[in-house]
C-alpha positions in Angstrom: -10.8 17.8 -1.4 -9.4 18.0 -4.6 -10.7 17.0 -7.7 -13.9 16.3 -9.5 -13.5 13.6 -11.9 -15.0 12.2 -14.9 -15.1 8.1 -14.0 -14.3 5.8 -17.0 -16.8 4.3 -18.7 -18.6 1.4 -17.3 -17.5 -1.9 -18.2 -20.4 -4.0 -17.7 -24.4 -3.4 -18.3 -25.9 -2.0 -14.9 -27.7 -4.6 -12.6 -31.2 -3.5 -11.7 -31.3 -1.6 -8.4 -28.9 -1.3 -5.7 -26.4 -4.2 -4.5 -27.7 -5.4 -1.6 -24.6 -6.7 1.0 -24.8 -8.7 4.3 -23.8 -6.7 7.8 -20.1 -6.2 7.9 -19.7 -6.5 11.4 -20.7 -8.7 14.4 -23.2 -7.5 17.0 -21.5 -6.5 20.2 -22.6 -6.5 23.5 -26.4 -6.0 24.6 -27.5 -2.3 24.8 -26.8 -0.8 28.3 -29.7 1.7 29.5 -28.0 4.7 28.8 -27.2 3.5 24.8 -30.7 2.5 25.0 -31.7 6.2 25.9 -29.0 7.8 23.6 -30.0 5.5 20.5 -33.6 5.7 20.8 -34.5 7.2 17.4 -32.1 4.8 15.7 -33.7 1.8 17.5 -36.8 2.2 16.0 -36.2 2.6 12.4 -36.1 -1.2 11.3 -32.8 -1.0 9.1 -31.1 -0.3 12.3 -32.9 -2.2 15.4 -31.1 -3.1 18.2 -28.9 -5.8 16.4 -27.8 -3.0 14.3 -27.2 -0.7 17.1 -25.2 -3.1 18.7 -23.3 -3.6 15.3 -22.7 0.1 15.2 -21.2 0.2 18.7 -18.7 -2.8 17.9 -17.3 -1.0 14.5 -14.1 -0.2 13.7 -14.2 2.9 11.2 -11.1 4.7 10.2 -12.0 8.3 8.4 -9.0 9.6 6.3 -9.2 13.0 6.5 -10.5 15.6 9.3 -11.2 18.4 6.9 -14.2 19.0 4.6 -15.6 15.5 4.1 -14.0 14.0 7.2 -15.8 16.6 9.7 -19.5 15.8 8.9 -18.4 12.3 8.7 -17.0 11.9 11.9 -19.5 13.7 13.4 -22.5 12.1 12.4 -20.8 8.2 12.7 -20.0 9.7 16.4 -23.8 10.5 16.8 -24.8 7.2 15.1 -22.3 5.5 17.6 -19.9 3.8 16.2 -17.5 2.5 18.6 -14.2 3.3 17.1 -13.1 6.0 15.0 -9.8 6.4 13.7 -8.8 10.0 12.2 -5.7 9.9 9.9 -4.8 13.8 9.4 -0.7 15.4 9.9 -2.1 18.9 9.2 -3.3 21.8 11.5 -6.3 24.2 11.8 -6.1 27.1 9.6 -8.9 30.4 9.7 -9.7 29.3 5.9 -11.0 25.7 7.1 -13.4 26.9 9.0 -15.4 27.6 6.3 -16.4 24.3 5.9 -14.6 22.1 7.8 -17.1 21.6 10.7 -15.2 19.6 13.5 -13.1 23.0 14.3 -13.6 26.1 15.6 -11.8 29.6 15.6 -10.4 28.5 19.0 -8.5 25.5 17.3 -6.8 27.8 14.6 -3.1 26.2 14.8 -4.0 23.1 16.4 -3.5 19.6 15.4 -6.2 18.8 13.3 -6.2 15.2 14.7 -6.6 17.1 18.4 -9.5 18.8 17.6 -11.3 16.4 15.8 -10.6 14.2 18.3 -12.3 16.8 21.4 -15.4 17.2 18.9 -16.3 13.5 19.1 -15.8 13.3 22.4 -17.9 16.0 23.3 -20.7 14.7 20.9 -20.6 11.3 22.4 -17.7 10.4 25.1 -18.7 6.8 24.5 -16.8 6.6 21.2 -13.3 5.8 21.5 -11.0 8.1 19.5 -7.6 6.2 17.6 -5.4 9.4 16.4 -3.1 9.3 13.9 -1.3 12.3 13.2 0.9 10.8 10.6 0.9 11.6 6.4 -0.1 8.4 5.1 2.8 6.8 2.9 4.0 3.3 1.4 5.6 2.6 4.6 2.5 2.7 6.9 -0.4 2.8 5.0 -0.8 -1.1 5.9 0.0 -0.9 9.3 -2.3 2.2 9.7 -5.5 0.3 7.9 -4.9 -2.8 9.4 -7.4 -3.7 12.2 -10.2 -1.5 10.9 -13.4 -2.8 9.5 -13.7 -0.5 6.8 -12.0 2.9 5.6 -13.9 6.1 4.4 -11.7 8.3 2.3 -12.4 12.1 2.5 -8.9 12.9 1.5 -8.0 15.8 -0.7 -5.0 14.4 -2.9 -4.8 12.2 -5.4 -1.4 10.5 -4.4 -3.6 9.3 -0.8 -6.2 8.1 -3.0 -4.5 6.0 -4.8 -2.5 4.7 -2.0 -5.8 4.1 0.1 -7.2 2.7 -2.7 -4.5 0.1 -3.3 -4.1 -0.7 0.4 -7.6 -1.2 0.7 -7.5 -3.9 -2.3 -4.6 -5.6 -0.7 -6.1 -5.5 2.8 -9.7 -6.5 1.4 -11.0 -3.8 3.0 -14.2 -2.1 1.7 -13.5 2.0 1.0 -16.3 4.5 1.4 -15.0 7.3 -0.9 -16.0 10.7 -1.5 -14.8 14.0 -3.3 -16.1 17.7 -3.6 -15.1 20.6 -5.5 -16.8 24.0 -6.2 -20.4 22.8 -6.0 -19.8 19.3 -6.8 -19.3 16.0 -5.5 -18.9 12.4 -6.0 -19.7 9.2 -3.8 -19.0 5.6 -4.2 -17.7 2.5 -2.5 -15.0 0.5 -3.5 -14.6 -2.9 -3.1 -11.9 -5.3 -4.6 -13.3 -8.9 -3.1 -16.2 -8.3 -1.4 -18.8 -11.1 -0.5 -20.1 -13.1 -3.4 -17.4 -11.4 -5.9 -17.8 -8.8 -8.7 -15.5 -6.4 -6.8 -14.6 -2.8 -7.8 -12.1 -0.9 -6.9 -11.0 3.0 -6.7 -8.6 2.3 -10.3 -11.5 0.6 -12.2 -13.0 4.1 -11.7 -10.2 6.0 -12.3 -7.3 4.0 -13.5 -4.5 6.4 -13.7 -3.6 9.7 -12.1 -3.9 12.6 -13.7 -0.6 14.9 -14.5 0.7 16.7 -11.4 -1.2 20.2 -11.4 -3.3 19.4 -14.1 -6.5 19.4 -12.0 -7.9 22.3 -9.7 -8.1 22.4 -6.3 -10.5 23.8 -3.8 -7.6 26.6 -3.5 -7.9 27.7 -6.8 -11.9 26.8 -7.8 -13.4 27.0 -4.0 -15.7 25.2 -2.8 -18.9 25.6 -0.9 -19.3 24.3 2.9 -22.7 22.7 2.3 -21.3 20.4 -0.6 -19.4 19.0 1.9 -21.9 18.3 4.4 -24.1 16.8 1.6 -21.3 14.4 0.6 -20.4 13.8 4.0 -23.7 12.7 4.8 -23.9 10.4 2.3 -20.6 8.7 3.4 -22.1 8.4 6.7 -25.5 6.8 5.6 -23.2 4.2 3.3 -21.2 3.3 6.4 -24.2 3.0 8.4 -25.5 0.6 5.8 -22.6 -1.6 5.2 -22.1 -1.8 9.0 -25.8 -3.3 9.5 -26.1 -4.7 6.2 -28.6 -3.3 3.2 -28.2 -1.6 0.1 -24.7 -0.2 -1.0 -23.1 2.1 -3.5 -20.9 -0.6 -4.6 -21.4 -0.9 -8.1 -22.7 2.6 -8.5 -21.1 6.4 -8.1 -23.6 9.2 -7.0 -22.6 12.5 -8.6 -24.2 15.7 -6.9 -24.5 19.1 -8.4 -25.3 21.5 -5.9 -26.2 24.2 -7.9 -28.3 22.1 -10.4 -30.1 20.9 -7.5 -29.6 17.2 -8.4 -28.0 14.3 -7.7 -27.3 11.3 -10.8 -26.4 7.9 -10.6 -23.3 6.7 -12.6 -23.0 2.7 -12.8 -19.5 1.6 -12.4 -18.1 -2.1 -12.6 -14.7 -4.1 -11.7 -12.2 -5.7 -14.1 -13.3 -9.1 -14.8 -11.2 -11.5 -12.6 -9.8 -8.8 -10.3 -6.9 -6.6 -10.1 -4.0 -8.8 -9.2 -2.6 -7.9 -5.3 1.0 -7.3 -4.2 1.3 -4.1 -5.6 3.9 -1.4 -5.5 2.5 1.2 -3.2 5.6 3.2 -3.8 4.9 3.6 -7.3 1.1 4.1 -7.0 2.3 7.6 -5.0 5.3 8.3 -7.5 2.6 8.2 -10.5 0.6 10.9 -8.7 3.8 13.1 -8.4 4.9 13.0 -5.2 8.1 10.8 -4.6 10.2 11.0 -1.6 12.6 13.7 -1.4 15.3 11.5 -2.5 13.3 10.1 -5.3 12.9 13.4 -6.5 16.8 14.3 -6.2 15.9 17.4 -3.9 16.6 17.9 -0.4 13.5 18.6 1.7 13.3 21.8 4.3 11.2 23.1 6.3 9.5 26.5 6.7 11.9 27.9 9.2 15.1 26.7 7.1 12.8 28.7 4.0 12.7 31.8 6.0 16.7 31.5 6.8 17.0 31.6 3.0 14.5 34.3 2.1 16.4 36.5 4.4 20.2 35.2 3.6 18.5 36.1 -0.4 21.1 33.7 -1.9 18.6 31.1 -3.4 15.7 31.5 -6.0 12.6 30.9 -4.2 10.0 30.3 -6.6 6.0 29.2 -5.8 5.4 27.0 -8.4 1.6 26.8 -8.0 -1.1 28.9 -10.6 -0.4 32.0 -11.5 -3.8 32.9 -9.6 -3.2 31.2 -6.5 0.2 33.0 -6.1 -1.7 36.4 -6.7 -4.3 35.6 -4.5 -1.8 34.5 -1.6 1.9 33.3 -1.4 4.5 33.7 0.9 6.5 37.1 0.6 9.8 37.0 -1.3 8.9 34.4 -3.3 8.2 34.5 -7.3 5.6 32.8 -9.5 7.0 30.4 -11.8 4.1 27.6 -12.3 4.5 23.8 -12.9 3.5 24.1 -16.4 7.0 26.0 -17.2 8.5 23.0 -15.7 6.6 20.9 -17.5 7.7 22.8 -21.0 11.1 23.4 -19.8 10.4 27.1 -20.4 11.4 27.5 -16.7 14.9 27.3 -17.3 15.5 29.9 -20.6 15.1 33.5 -20.7 15.9 36.3 -18.3 13.8 35.1 -15.7 15.1 31.5 -15.9 15.2 29.5 -12.6 18.8 29.1 -11.6 20.5 27.0 -9.0 20.6 27.0 -5.6 16.7 26.7 -6.3 13.9 26.4 -3.6 10.4 25.7 -4.8 7.4 25.3 -2.8 3.2 25.0 -3.8 0.3 24.7 -1.7 1.5 21.8 0.2 4.3 18.9 -1.4 3.2 17.7 -5.2 3.7 20.0 -7.6 6.9 21.2 -5.7 8.4 17.9 -5.6 7.3 17.1 -9.3 9.3 20.6 -10.5 12.5 19.6 -8.4 12.2 16.4 -10.5 12.0 18.2 -13.5 15.1 20.8 -12.3 17.3 18.1 -11.6 16.7 16.6 -14.7 17.3 20.0 -16.6 20.9 20.1 -14.7 20.5 22.3 -11.7 22.8 21.1 -8.7 21.2 22.6 -5.9 17.4 21.9 -5.6 15.0 22.1 -2.5 11.7 21.6 -1.8 9.7 23.2 1.0 7.6 20.4 2.8 4.0 21.3 3.8 4.4 24.3 1.6 2.3 27.7 1.5 -0.6 25.6 4.4 3.0 25.1 6.6 3.8 28.8 6.4 0.9 30.3 7.2 0.3 27.3 10.0 3.6 29.0 11.8 1.5 32.5 11.8 4.2 34.0 9.4 2.7 36.7 7.2 1.4 35.8 3.7 1.7 38.2 1.0 -1.2 38.9 -1.2 -0.1 40.2 -4.8 -3.7 40.8 -6.0 
C-alpha cells in the first residue's frame, strides 16, 4: 500500500460511458443444490444469474498481496464463489497490520500471511480452492506464477512489484485489476494490454516510469485508514465479478477516492496507439524501481540474524536509510539514521558523521537499502551489506523495536 500517484494526462478523448466487455470465463458445471443455496442472493441478480455464478465458480483469480487491499478482496471473492484463488505474499503478519488487514487476527501475528489468508478464505467458503504462493515476485518467477490464471488482482505495496506485474500481465495477455491506497485516498483501475476488440491500456500507459526510490511516502510514514482499504478492495472485487461475468469495466477509466472528501471521481486514461512492444526486460523493470538483486547492487545481502550478530560485535557502521520521521517512530536498536537522500546527494560520505566501511544498510523492507548499497559502492566503500526484509523482518522475529521519539 504505497503511493497514490497522479496519472499521466490521457492520450485520447474519453469514450462515452464505461466500456463493456464480454465474459472472461466460460461457465463451469451445473450448480449443485448446496451451491444454489449458498449463492441464492447472487443468482437473483440478472447481472450474475446461474450462468454468471457458474463462470465465477470456474474462474481462477490470482491476488498479489494479502495485506490491506488483498484482505477485503480475497474475502469478497471467496464469498462470491470464485472457484480458485491464488494468494501471493512472502511476508508475515505483524501487529501493525491488524488495523486494516482484516484477513488476519491477533492470533496470527508471526504467521506467514499466505497461511493466515488461506485459513480465513477456507473458513468462509470451504469450496474455494486456495493456491498459496509464499514467494516474492521476481523476474525469474513472475511469469510462471501468473500463468494459468484468468486474471490478476494487484494489491501490492511497492513499485517494483507493480511494474513487474504490469509487464508480466502484458506479456501473458492477462487483465490486471489494480488498486493503491495511501492515507485517506485510493485508486482503482483495470489494465489489459490486448483486450478483445483492441484498444488496450497498460499500467505503464498511466504511470510510465517509476518514481525515484524513497521519493513517495509509504503507509508507514503517511498512514492509511483501514476503511479506505475496504472501499478500494470492494471496488477491486466488483471489477473481478464484472470481468468474469461480463459487463461494464474500468478499462480506460481510473477511479480516484477521497475518503475525507467523501468523493469518487473518474479520470479517463488511454493506451499507447498500436500498443507497447512485448518481449520486455523484466529485470530492467525491477531495477528501474531501485530494487536490483544483491549482486547487482554490489552488496552482500544478509538476514536479521546476521544483523543481530554484527550489532553485538560493534565493528560495522549500521545505518537506517529510512526518513528521519520513520526512524524516530521505530527502528532497530543500535542503528543510526542516515536517510537515503544523504546517499543520493553524497552528503552521507562527507563530514564527521560520514558512513564508513564495513557498512550495513537497512530500511523498512529492501528497496531503499539496496539503492543505498549501490550508491555506497559507487562512492568507493568496499564492504557494503544490505539487510533482507529490513525493520519488518527484524520485528517479525520478535526482537525489540526502539522508539527514538
